[in-house]
C-alpha positions in Angstrom: 0.1 0.0 0.1 2.8 2.4 1.0 4.7 1.8 -2.4 1.4 2.4 -4.3 1.1 5.8 -3.0 4.8 6.5 -3.4 4.4 5.3 -7.2 1.5 7.6 -7.6 3.3 10.5 -6.1 6.3 9.6 -8.3 4.2 9.6 -11.5 2.9 13.0 -10.7 6.3 14.2 -10.0 7.3 13.0 -13.4 4.7 14.8 -15.1 5.4 18.0 -13.2 9.2 17.9 -13.9 8.8 17.2 -17.6 6.2 20.0 -17.7 8.6 22.6 -16.1 11.6 21.2 -17.9 13.4 20.5 -14.9 16.0 17.6 -15.0 16.9 15.5 -12.0 19.6 12.9 -11.6 17.8 9.9 -10.5 21.1 7.9 -9.8 21.7 10.4 -7.0 18.0 9.8 -5.3 17.2 7.3 -2.9 14.2 6.0 -0.8 14.0 5.5 2.8 11.4 4.2 5.2 11.4 5.7 8.5 10.1 3.6 11.5 10.8 3.9 15.4 10.2 0.0 15.7 13.0 -2.3 16.9 11.8 -5.0 14.7 13.2 -5.6 11.3 11.2 -4.3 8.4 11.6 -5.7 5.0 12.6 -3.2 2.2 9.5 -2.5 -0.1 9.6 -3.5 -3.8 11.5 -1.1 -6.0 10.1 2.1 -7.2 11.1 3.9 -10.4 11.4 7.5 -11.7 11.7 8.2 -15.3 12.1 4.5 -15.9 15.1 4.3 -13.6 15.1 2.4 -10.3 15.4 4.2 -6.9 17.4 2.5 -4.4 16.0 1.8 -0.9 18.6 2.8 1.6 18.9 2.4 5.6 20.7 5.9 5.6 21.4 8.8 3.6 22.9 12.4 3.7 20.7 15.3 3.2 22.1 18.9 3.5 25.0 17.7 5.5 23.1 15.6 7.9 23.1 12.0 8.2 19.6 10.5 8.3 18.9 6.8 9.4 15.7 4.8 9.2 15.1 5.2 13.0 15.9 9.0 13.0 18.8 8.0 15.2 21.8 10.8 15.4 24.6 8.3 16.3 25.9 7.7 12.7 26.0 11.6 12.2 27.8 12.2 15.3 30.4 9.6 14.7 30.9 11.0 11.1 31.2 14.5 12.5 33.6 13.3 15.1 35.8 11.6 12.7 35.9 14.6 10.5 37.0 17.0 13.4 39.6 14.4 14.3 41.0 14.6 10.8 41.2 18.3 10.8 43.1 18.4 14.1 40.2 19.3 16.3 40.0 16.0 18.4 40.7 17.6 21.6 37.1 17.0 22.8 36.4 13.7 24.4 33.2 11.8 23.5 31.9 12.3 27.2 32.6 16.1 26.9 30.9 16.2 23.5 27.7 14.2 24.8 27.4 16.8 27.7 27.8 19.6 25.5 25.3 18.1 23.1 23.0 17.7 26.1 23.3 21.1 27.4 22.8 22.6 23.9 19.8 20.4 23.3 18.2 21.3 26.7 18.9 25.0 26.4 17.1 25.3 23.1 13.9 23.5 24.5 
């Protein structure tokens, strides 16, 4: 049922993109099913856009943020930590980073 809705949306998107003469790179596109459940969910059947298959993924980068299927930030934080270590900014311990992130999050709420 989910894939049927997605296919309908993608068909309408194809028409809109063609009408406005907008080209997109389907090979850079991916699909992800977000779920907060701990049980394993099967990947839905493949969907297509402009006759090319869109891959189902467990995580993807969007605007510099790594999203995963459970909306867990651990993979993103690990990537940021590794990038900081490569640039020589590895002076913050993981414990300090967690405290800092917690304090920052609590102050914005």
